[in-house]
Structure formats: structure tokens, C-alpha cells
C-alpha positions in Angstrom: -4.0 -8.5 -12.7 -0.2 -9.2 -13.1 0.9 -9.9 -9.6 0.9 -8.5 -6.1 2.1 -5.3 -4.4 2.7 -5.8 -0.7 1.7 -2.9 1.5 3.7 -1.8 4.5 1.9 -4.0 7.1 2.4 -7.2 5.1 6.1 -6.3 4.4 6.6 -5.7 8.1 5.0 -9.0 9.0 7.1 -10.7 6.4 10.2 -9.2 7.9 9.1 -10.5 11.3 8.7 -14.0 9.9 4.9 -14.2 10.0 4.0 -17.8 8.8 0.8 -16.8 7.1 2.5 -14.1 5.0 5.3 -16.6 4.2 2.7 -19.1 3.1 1.0 -16.5 1.0 4.3 -15.8 -0.8 5.0 -19.5 -1.3 1.5 -20.0 -2.8 2.0 -17.1 -5.2 5.7 -17.2 -5.9 5.2 -17.6 -9.7 2.9 -14.6 -9.9 5.2 -11.8 -9.2 5.4 -10.0 -5.8 6.7 -6.5 -5.5 6.4 -3.4 -3.3 6.6 0.3 -3.9 9.1 3.0 -3.1 6.5 4.5 -0.8 6.4 1.3 1.3 10.2 1.4 1.3 10.1 4.8 2.9 7.5 3.7 5.5 9.6 0.6 6.4 12.8 2.8 6.8 10.8 5.2 9.0 9.5 2.3 11.2 13.1 1.0 11.6 14.5 4.5 12.4 11.7 5.0 15.0 12.2 1.6 16.7 14.0 0.8 19.9 16.6 -1.4 18.0 17.4 1.0 15.1 20.5 -0.7 13.8 19.0 -4.2 13.9 15.7 -3.2 12.4 17.3 -1.0 9.7 19.5 -4.0 8.7 16.5 -6.3 8.5 14.6 -3.8 6.4 17.6 -3.3 4.1 18.0 -7.1 3.6 14.3 -7.4 2.9 14.4 -4.6 0.3 17.4 -6.2 -1.4 15.3 -9.3 -2.0 12.1 -7.7 -3.5 11.5 -5.5 -6.5 10.7 -1.9 -5.4 8.6 0.0 -8.0 9.4 3.7 -8.4 7.0 6.6 -8.7 7.1 7.8 -12.3 5.0 10.2 -14.4 2.4 7.5 -15.2 2.1 6.7 -11.5 1.6 10.4 -10.8 -1.2 10.5 -13.3 -2.9 7.6 -11.6 -2.4 9.3 -8.2 -4.1 12.5 -9.5 -7.0 10.6 -11.0 -7.4 8.4 -7.9 -7.4 11.4 -5.5 -9.9 13.3 -7.6 -12.2 10.3 -7.8 -12.0 9.7 -4.0 -12.6 13.4 -3.2 -15.5 13.5 -5.6 -17.1 10.3 -4.1 -16.3 10.7 -0.4 -15.8 14.5 -0.2 -18.3 17.2 0.6 -21.3 17.7 -1.5 -21.9 20.6 -3.8 -22.8 23.2 -1.2 -19.7 22.5 0.8 -17.1 22.2 -2.0 -15.5 25.5 -1.0 -14.3 24.0 2.2 -10.7 22.7 2.2 -10.9 19.0 2.8 -7.9 16.8 3.1 -8.0 13.1 2.1 -6.9 12.2 5.6 -10.2 13.7 6.8 -12.0 11.2 4.5 -10.1 8.3 5.9 -7.3 8.0 3.3 -3.6 8.4 4.0 -1.6 10.1 1.3 1.0 7.3 1.3 -1.8 4.8 0.7 -2.9 6.8 -2.3 0.6 6.6 -3.8 0.7 2.9 -3.1 -2.7 2.4 -4.7 -1.6 4.5 -7.7 1.5 2.3 -8.1 -0.7 -0.8 -8.1 -3.2 0.7 -10.6 -0.4 1.8 -12.9 1.1 -1.7 -12.9 -2.2 -3.6 -12.7 -1.3 -5.3 -9.4 -3.3 -6.6 -6.5 -2.7 -4.7 -3.3 -2.0 -7.0 -0.3 -2.9 -5.1 2.8 -4.9 -5.2 6.0 -5.8 -1.5 5.7 -9.5 -0.8 5.2 -8.9 2.4 3.2 -7.8 0.3 0.2 -11.1 -1.7 0.4 -13.0 1.7 0.4 -11.1 2.7 -2.7 -12.8 -0.2 -4.6 -16.0 1.8 -4.4 -14.5 4.3 -6.7 -11.7 2.7 -8.8 -11.1 -0.7 -10.2 -8.4 -1.8 -7.8 -8.0 -5.4 -6.5 -7.2 -5.9 -2.8 -6.3 -9.0 -0.8 -5.7 -9.5 2.8 -3.4 -12.4 3.7 -3.3 -11.7 7.4 -4.7 -11.1 10.0 -7.9 -13.1 9.6 -11.0 -11.0 9.1 -12.5 -12.2 12.4 -9.4 -12.3 14.5 
């Protein structure tokens, strides 16, 4: 793997000044830490839906100016399609039920998380998240996941 891709929860905790996330960054500062354009969208949405829109939007903007934000490109889209097909095949309905329309959300996967995972796969990055759906993805694809916070047994 070539570095780390921070998911939305870890970015939000970093913006809030969480000491465990800051320590995780310090320990890995030479390994490359990025996020994705999908996470950028989620952070902006969180700021826009907050009680202190102006302050939080400014904090998100400042954070995003200090971290590389990877775009979605055609290679990422190809990884997304392959990932979604693999997840649907593994977690979706069995042969007799294939005609039913099943959404990935019904299987426990958010669409944005699929795009974040596809970005990590495309760039061979470790996803840093506390979301369990990324861990479930490891049953199907070769994606690395780390959790810097909260502790597993918190």
C-alpha cells in the first residue's frame, strides 16, 4: 500500500482536533495521507447542515486546503463498478431471488463508501475509518482498512 485515505469520520475528528487522530497522522506523516472528493462532499454537507454553518464551513475549507483530495476519474469508476458487482454477488440475493431489485444500502453499504473504497483501491491506499462496511468489503476485495479511533472496545 502507498499511504492512507482518510474517511469522513476521521477527517471530521481531525478537524475537531481529536488527539488520537493527530497522533496517527504524526506517526505516519512520511507515508502520504490523502482523502477523496467524495469525503470532501460529505464534509461540506456536514458543515452546511450544522448549527454554526459559517464557522464549520471555514474549518472544513481550511482542512481541505491542507490535504490532497483525490478526484474520481475513469479508472476509479472502473474500480467502483467492479467493487459494487463483487459486493452484490457476495452479499446480494441468491440465484432464485436475483430478479428482485436490491440496492447496496439494503446490504449495509452506502454508495459514497463504495466511491471512497474505489478511490482507495485505484490508488492502492489504506482506508482509515471507523465504519464497519469497509471491513465487510475485505471479504470480497483486497482492500486494507485501519481504524485509528475510537478504540474497538470503547
